[in-house]
C-alpha positions in Angstrom: 68.5 393.0 -22.6 67.6 396.7 -22.5 71.1 397.7 -21.7 73.0 395.5 -24.2 74.3 398.7 -25.9 76.5 399.4 -22.9 78.3 396.1 -23.4 79.5 397.4 -26.8 81.7 399.9 -25.0 85.2 398.3 -25.2 86.6 399.9 -22.1 83.5 399.5 -19.9 84.6 399.0 -16.3 81.5 399.7 -14.3 77.7 399.4 -14.6 75.5 401.2 -12.1 71.7 401.2 -12.6 69.3 402.6 -10.0 65.6 402.0 -10.4 65.8 401.5 -14.1 62.7 400.1 -15.7 64.4 397.9 -18.3 66.0 394.5 -17.7 69.7 394.0 -17.2 70.6 390.8 -19.0 73.9 389.6 -17.6 74.6 387.4 -20.7 75.0 390.6 -22.7 78.1 391.5 -20.7 80.1 388.3 -20.6 82.5 389.6 -23.2 83.3 392.8 -21.4 87.0 392.2 -20.7 87.4 395.2 -18.4 84.2 395.1 -16.3 85.0 395.4 -12.6 81.8 396.4 -10.9 78.1 395.8 -11.4 75.8 397.7 -9.1 72.0 397.2 -9.6 69.5 398.7 -7.3 65.8 398.2 -8.0 66.6 397.0 -11.5 65.5 393.6 -12.8 68.3 391.2 -13.7 68.1 388.2 -15.9 70.6 385.4 -16.4 72.5 386.6 -13.3 74.5 383.4 -13.2 76.3 384.6 -16.4 78.2 387.1 -14.2 80.3 384.2 -13.0 82.0 384.2 -16.5 83.3 387.7 -16.0 86.5 387.0 -14.2 87.5 390.6 -14.0 84.7 391.5 -11.5 85.8 392.8 -8.1 82.3 393.8 -6.9 78.7 392.7 -7.6 76.0 394.5 -5.7 72.4 393.7 -6.5 69.4 394.9 -4.5 66.2 393.9 -6.3 63.0 392.1 -5.4 63.4 390.0 -8.5 66.8 388.6 -7.8 67.3 384.9 -7.0 69.0 384.9 -3.6 70.9 381.7 -4.5 72.8 383.8 -7.0 75.1 385.1 -4.3 76.4 381.6 -3.4 76.9 380.7 -7.0 78.9 383.8 -7.7 81.0 383.5 -4.5 82.0 380.0 -5.6 82.9 381.1 -9.2 84.5 384.5 -8.2 86.1 384.0 -4.8 88.0 387.3 -4.9 84.9 389.3 -5.8 82.9 391.2 -3.2 79.3 389.9 -3.6 76.3 391.6 -2.0 72.9 390.4 -3.2 69.6 391.0 -1.4 65.9 390.7 -2.2 65.2 394.3 -1.4 65.9 397.7 -2.9 66.8 401.1 -1.6 65.5 403.0 -4.5 61.7 403.2 -5.1 60.4 403.6 -8.6 
C-alpha cells in the first residue's frame, strides 16, 4: 500500500490518516507489534480483515465510503477488547 513505509517503524503505536489520497493496505501492518490505534477518515482501506491479526490494537476507527461495513463485526469477533467504530461515511472532505 501507499503507507507501507510507516509499518517499518519498529515502535509504531498509532496510525491516523485524514483524507489521504493513497490506499491504506492493512496487510502491510500485521507485523507491527506495538500498534494500538488505527484511525482512518476519508482514506481508502484495503485488506481490512487483516487488522484482526494485530492483537495489540485497542481502537480501530474507520470512516470511509469505501469500507466494507461487515468489517466491524469481523473485527469485534477477533478483537473483543478493541474499540471498533466503522462507518460508511467520512467527516473530512477531499
